N, C-alpha and C positions, 0 to 999 in steps of 0.2 A: 504494500500500500504506500502511495506517495504522499508525504507530508511536507509541506513547505511553509513559508512565512510571508505575510503581507509586506510589500515594499511600497505600494502606492495605492491610493483610493481616490477615485474620481466619480462621484455619484454612484451609479450602479456598477461601474467598472472597477474591478480590483485587480491589481498586478501582484502575483506571488512568485517568489524565487524558490529554487529547490524542488521544482516539479518535473524534473527530467524524465521520470518514469511514468508520468501521466500521459494520457492520450487526448487528442482533439475530441471535443464534445462529451468528455467525461463529466459526470455530475460530481460536484465537490461540496464539502461542508466548510463554511468560512467562519473563523473565530470560535471562541468558546460558546457563543450563542448558537452555533451550528446553522447559520443561514444557508439556504440552498442556492447553489449557483452552477454555472456550466462553463467549461473551458471553450473559448471561441477563437483563440489565437495562441500559438506557441513560438517562442524565440529561445532556442537553447533550453535552459532550465527555467526560463521565465514564462509563466502562463498568464494570459489575459482572461479574466473570468467575468462573465456578466451575472450579477447577483439578482435573484428574483424577489428579493425583499429589501426593505429600507436599510441603508448602510450607515445611517447617522450613528455616531458614537464609536465606530470601529477605529482601531489604531494600527500603526505599522508594527510589525513584529508578532502579530497574533497568528495562530496556526491556521493552515488551510489543508484539509484532508480530502484526498480523492477517493471516491467510492469505486473507481475503475469500471463504472457502468455508464452508458449514455442515458440521456433523459428519456425515460420510458413511461408508458401508461399501463395501468392495470386493466385488463379486459376480462369481464366475467359478469355473472349475475349481480345486479345492484347498480348497473349503469343507468338504466331507464329510471326516470323520475328524479334523478340526482341533479344537484347544482354544484358545479366545480368552478374553481378559479382557473387561471391560464395554465397552471402546471398540475392540474387534476387534484388539487386539495379540496376535500369535501367541505363546502362552506357551512352547511347546516350542522355537521358534526363538530366543526371548529367553534361555531357560535355556542353550541351546547356546552363546550368545554371552557371557553374563555370569555364569552359575552359577545357583544356586537362588533367589537373591533378585532381585526386580525392581530395575533400575537406573533412577534418575530421568532423564527427558529422552531416553531411548533411542528412536531412530527405526528401526523395523523394519517393512517393508511387511506388510500383513495376509496377502496371498497371495504365495507363493514365486515370485520372479521367475526362478528358474533351472530350475524343473520344466518338462519338455517334455510337451505333450499332443498326441495325434493328432486332428486336426480332419477330420471327414467332412461336406462340405457337402450340404445338401438343396435349397438354392436355387441358381439359376444366373444367369449374367450376362444382363441384360435383364429379369429378373423385377421386377415392381412390388411393393414391400413397404411395410408400415406398422408402427408401433410394436407390439412384441409378437410379430411374425412370427418363425418359427424359421428361422435361416439354415443350421444344421447341428448336428452333435452331437459330443460328446466322451465316451468311456467313462471316467467318473471313477473308479468302483470297479466291482467285479464285479456289484454290484446296481444302481447309479445311472447312468443315461444322462443326462449333463448336456446340456441343450439350449441352444445359443447363440442368444439372441434379439436382435432389433433393439431398441435403446433405446426406451422408451415415448414419448420426445419427438421421434423421428426417423421420417421416411417419405420415400420416393423410389424410385429405380430402382437395382438392383444393377449397378454398372459392371464389377466384377471380383470373383471369389471363387475360392479354390483350396484343394484338399486338401493336407494335409501335417502335419508335426510343428512345433508352434509353442510359444513361451513366451507367457504371458498378455498380455504387452505388445506382441507382434508383430502386424503388420497382416495380417489374413486376407482382407480384401476392402475394397472401396470402394463407398459408396452416394452417389448424386448426388440432391440434393433438387430440388424443382420450379423453384428459382431457378438451378440449375446449379452450386450449391456442392457440393464433394466432401467427404465425411466418411469418414476411415479407420475401419475396424471391427476391434476386437481381441476376444480371448476374454473380456475383463473389462469391466464397466461399474461406475459408481459411483451410489449413490443416498443422498440425505439421510435420516437415520434417523427424524426427527420427522415426515416426510411419508409418508403411506400410498401404496403403489404403485397406480396406477390400474387399473381393470378395466372390461370392457364392460357386464356385467350381474350383479347379485346374484341367486342362486337361493334358493328356499324351502328350509328345513332339513327335508327329508322323507325323508332316508336316514340310518340309524343308523351311528355309528362303533362297530363291533363290537369289544369289548375282551376277551371271553372271561371276564370277571369277572361272576359271576351276579347279585350285588346291583346291579351297574351296568346290565347289559344287560336284565335282567328287570324290575327295579323302577324304576330311575332312569336311563333311557338318555340318552345325549348324541348329537346328530346330527353328521354330517360338516359341518364349518363352524360348529359350536356352541361355546358358552362355558360353562365349569363352574368352580365354586370348591370347594376342599377346605379348609374351616376345621377346625382342631383344635388342642388343647393339645399341649404337649411330650410325646413318647413315644406319641402315639396312632396313628402309622403313616402320616403324610402322605407322607414320602419313599418308603417302601416301596410305597405305593399308586401313586405317580407312576412308580416304576420298573416296576411291573407293567403300567401303562397304556402306558408307552414300549415295553415289550418285546412286548406282545400286541395292542395296538390295530391295526386294519387301516389303518395309515398307511404311505405310501411313504418318508417322511422324518420324522425326529424331531429337534427342536431343543430342547435341555435348557438352561435358564438357571438356574444356581445364584446367586441374587441375594441377597447378604448372608448366606449360610448359613455355618455353622461349617466351619472348614477341614477337620476330620476327616470331616464328611459329604461334602464335595466330593471329598476323597481317596478315599472309598469309591466314589463315582460314577466317578471317573477310573480306578480300579482294576477295578471290576466291569464297566463297559460293554464294554470290549474283550474280556472273557472270556465275556460273555453271548452265547449262540448264538441268532441270529435264527430263530425257529421257522418263519417263512415261507420262508426261503431256505437255512437250514443254515449260513450264514456268520456272522461276528462282527457283533453289533448295531452296532458302530462303522462298518460299511460303509455305513450310511444315517443316521448321526447327526452332528450338529454340537453341540459342547459350549461353553457360555459360562460360565466360572468367575469369579465375583466374590465372594470370601469376605469375611467380616465384618471382617477386619483390613485390607482394601484401602480406599483413600480413598472416602468416601461419595459424592462427586460421580460417580465412575465407576459406582457402584451405580445411581444414578438413570438413567444412560444405558443400562445393560445390557439392560433389557427392550426398549428401542427398537431396539437393535442386533439382538437376537434375533428380534424380530417382522419386521424388514425382511428378514433372511436367509430367514425362513420364507415371506414373501410372494413372494420371488424364486423359490423352488421351487414355490410354488403357481401362479405364472404359467406354469411349464413344463407344467402339467396334472397335477401330483402332489397326492396327499392328504398334508397335513403336520399333524403333531401337535406343538404347542408346549407345553412344561411350564415354568411359571415358579414357582420355589421359593425365596423366597416373596415375594409382593407386599407383605406387611407390612414387610419390611426395606426394600423400595423406598420405601414411604410414609414410613418413618422417615428415610430420606435426604432426601426432599422436605421433611420437617418441619425437619430441621437446616439445610438451605440457606435455607428460608423464614425461620427465626429469625435467621440471620446477615444476611439482607437487610432485617431489621427490618420485615417485613410484619405486618399485623394477623393474629393467630392465630385459628383457628377452634376447633372442639371438640377438647379434649385437646391443644391446641397444634398440631394439624395445620393446614396452610394451608387457606384457604377454598375453594381450587380443587381440593382432593383428589378430590372426586367426578368433576369434569370430566376430570381427568388419567387417572383409572382408566377412565372411559368411552372416552376417546381410544384407550387401549391395547386394551381388549376389543372395541371396535367394528371393529378392523382384522381380526377373524376373519370367516369367512364362506365359503360355497360359491359360487363365481363362474365366469363365463365370462371368461377373461382377454382382454386386448387381442390383436389379431391377426386374420388372415383366416379361420382355421379355427375349428371349434366345440369346441375342447378344453375340458375342465372341470377346475377345480382347487378344492381345499378347504383351509382353514386352521382347525383346531380348537385352541382355547386352553383349557388347564386350569391354573388358578392356585391355588397353595396359599396359605392365609392363616394366620398364626400369631398369633392374638389373645392378649394377655397374660393368663395364668391361664385360658385357654380361654373367656374371656367374649366371646361373639360380638355383644354389644350395643355394643362399641367401634366407633369411626368407620370404620376400614378395612373391617371385616367388613360393616357395614351399608351402606356405599357400594358395596361389591362386590355384595351381594345385590340391590341395586336395578338392577344391570346384567345379571348373569348369569342364565341360565335353568335351570341345573342346580346344585343345592346338595347336596353329599355331606358331611353333617355328621359328623365323626369324634367319637367318644365315648371319653373316657379310661376310663370304667368298663368298657366293652366290651373295650378293649385290656388292662386289668388282668385281665379274665377270660379272656384269651387267645382272644378272638373276633376274628378278622381275616378280611376287612377290617373295621375297627371303625366302619363306617358305620351311624349310628343310623337305623333305618327309620321312626321316628316323627317326626323333625323334618327329614329329607331330602326333597327333591322334585325333579321334572323337569317343566318346562313344555313339553318336547318330546314327552312321553309320548303324548298324544292324536294328534298329527300323525304320529308314528312308528308308532303302533298300526296304521295302515292298511298300512304296509310289513310289519310283523311278521305281521299276519293273512294277508297275501297271499303272503309269501315263506317263512314258517316253518310256521304252522298257523293255520287260521281261528278257532280259539278261544284264541289266545295272550292277547289282552287280557282275555278273560273269566277265564282262569286267574289272570292278574296281579291282577285286581280281587278275586278270592276270597282270594288270599294276603294282599293288603293289608288286607282286611276282617278276616281271622283275626288278624293281628298287632295291629290296632287293638283288637279285642275282648279279646285277651289282656292288653293294657296296662290296660284297665278292670277285668277280672276279677282281675288281679294284686293290686290294692288290697284286694279282698275276701279273697283268700287270705292276705295278710299279716296281716289282722285276725283272721280266724276259722279259717283253715286250709283245705286242699284238700277235706277231707271235707264241708265245709258246702256245696260246690257241687253243683248238680244234675248228673245223668249227662251231658246234652248239653253243659253248660258244662265239665265235666271233660274230655270228649272234645275240646272246642275248645282247651283249654289244652295237651293232648297234641299236637294237630295243629300248633299254633303252635310248640311246642317242637321238633317235627320240622322245621318250616320253618327255624327259627333254626339248629339244630345240623346238620341234614343238607343244607339247601339254601343258606342264606346264609353259613355258615362255610366258608371256602375256604383251603386251605393253599398259600401262594405258593411253598413250596420242595418240594412234592410233585410228582413227575414227571408224574402224570396230572391231579391236581386243580388244578394251577396254571392250566390253561386249559380252559374248557368251551365247546364249540360251541353254537350256538343250538339245533340239533336236540336235543342232549343236555339243555340247559337246559329245553326244552319237555317232554321225557320225564320229567325229574325233577319238574317241576311237576305233571304228570299223575299221577305215583305218589303224591306227598304229598297232593294234593287228592283223588285216588281213594281213598286210605286213609280220609280224613275223611268223605267223602260216603257210602261204602259202610258204614262203621262207624255213621254217623248213622242210615242206613236200618235197619241191624241193631238199633240201640237201639230204634227205633220198633217193631220186631217182637219186642221183649222180651229182647234179648241182654244179657249181663252186661258192664258197663263194665270190670270188672277183667280179664275174659278178653280183651276187645277190645284193651286197651292193652298186654297182655302177649303178643300174637301174635308168633311167631318171625319172621314175614315183615318186621316193622318193622326188624329189623337189616339185612336185605337192602336195604330201601328206603334206609336210612342209608348203606350202603356202595356204593350205585349210583354215587356220584360218583367212586369209584376205579376204575370199569370203563373199560377203554380204548375209544376212539371206535369201533374196528372191531367191537366186540362189543355195543354198546349196544342194538341192535334186538332181538337174541336174548335178552339178559338182561332187557330190559323185558317181553317177552312172558312169560318164566318167572316174573317177580315178579308180574305181573298175575294169572297163573293161580294162583299160590300164595296171593295175597291173597283171591281168590274162594273157594278151597278152605278156607282157614283161617276165613274168616267163616262159611261153611256149617257148619264144625265147631263154631264157637261157638254158632250157632243150634241145631244138633243137641244140644249139651250142655244148652241151656236146655229143650228138649223132653224130654230124658231125665230132667232134674231134676223 
């Protein structure tokens, strides 16, 4: 074991000498208070250590002890419903021990050693197993069946395995490798956070992650195993959008990382998530959620580690065959922590002071997403979708973190402060957002929802684009200067914005829209435009067309309950045809 001495302290950065036998990324214990830290740079026998706790009061000459292990997380029953900090310390357990404030140097295991879980084996003695194979299950919550897997680095023959009630450190079985060495198996395993968990095969992103949010599913979809960024200024709705996605996305497990966010926002998350009812199961959303809370007043070094902690936990559930959605809010605060540590290490700064390796670190994080076939003998499929919020200063997405993120992600949901101030939510700007998955997912939508889904999407995008061009003319010379077809185009685009894209997160019905309902809504809006355009060509009056009473029914269709949508759709279609015929008849009477 390597034991050195502190020679320099600079905020969360501690320099220790006498650490020649230590390794990069080893976890160390600093001073007699045993503060936890990690080696991030080595020069001869001098180690630069980022300390994950407050360093005030430390002095030179105090001891530094290497644990000779990299920063790792504990993976096993007890993860779900838990609230951890950035280095997987259980905040609830620490509060019970020390009160509301974190105590320096406290050592509390991430997973409760006293909880008892009932293990039901699916493997039996004599079975050949490889890394990733499922040995048995534990019913962790009413919703989540926790699958106990063979460690990715182990393979051999099951010597013994038994059903029963165990703590996570108890031996549930023994595996003998090819050399005859015996390895006891527990309900828990460890994994270093900076190393992605291995898998057998990565699959193409051709299945959508259905979210029930119309602007996302219809215009800018994300695939299962995809990556998306939500950049936006203060108050534009990043956090509410991520809450909606966490609640409604078709994911089995949600991992929410509050990375450097304001304490009151994290408090809202911690208070709201247990009260949110999971629409898929009727249980509390916390029954399938892991929360990582690293607020802005916590040490910056732990903020840098938090997203690795979160994505390693997410990969673990992905390997069980679950679809996992990871929300990182926000990666800008994480990048700021990188910048601070880089400055203290006296590294050459890049653009705006961020380290030159900012882009590669972001890529390492986002590239751990994907839809995969995990290790193991069976053909189960798991997916890890990553949605990262970006908080550019002043909403300027030309800054380095936003630009580095956009070079990596394939979905960009650009939040617009002007839309938010107009109370248009989600405030995703349809003119500068995009999804590079749209074409590959279009095959799925056309096959599983309706064969003209992508055609309708294309027409909606075209109308919104044309509206932006015509809007400049309207601002200069007024609506009356437009031709009748252009006036109709503006009305149709307004209907798309207000009736289709605007969605109330707190409305009982409108908060979630099925793909079938989204398709019918697109049909109604485009149906109004195309039939009215045809009527215009036959001499109908534009004023009468835009004032048809059926337009209010089209607008209120989003509040129709799912069980009644087919019947209501047919009624509105019939009324639309009838009222257009009446407008044409009025022209003939005139």
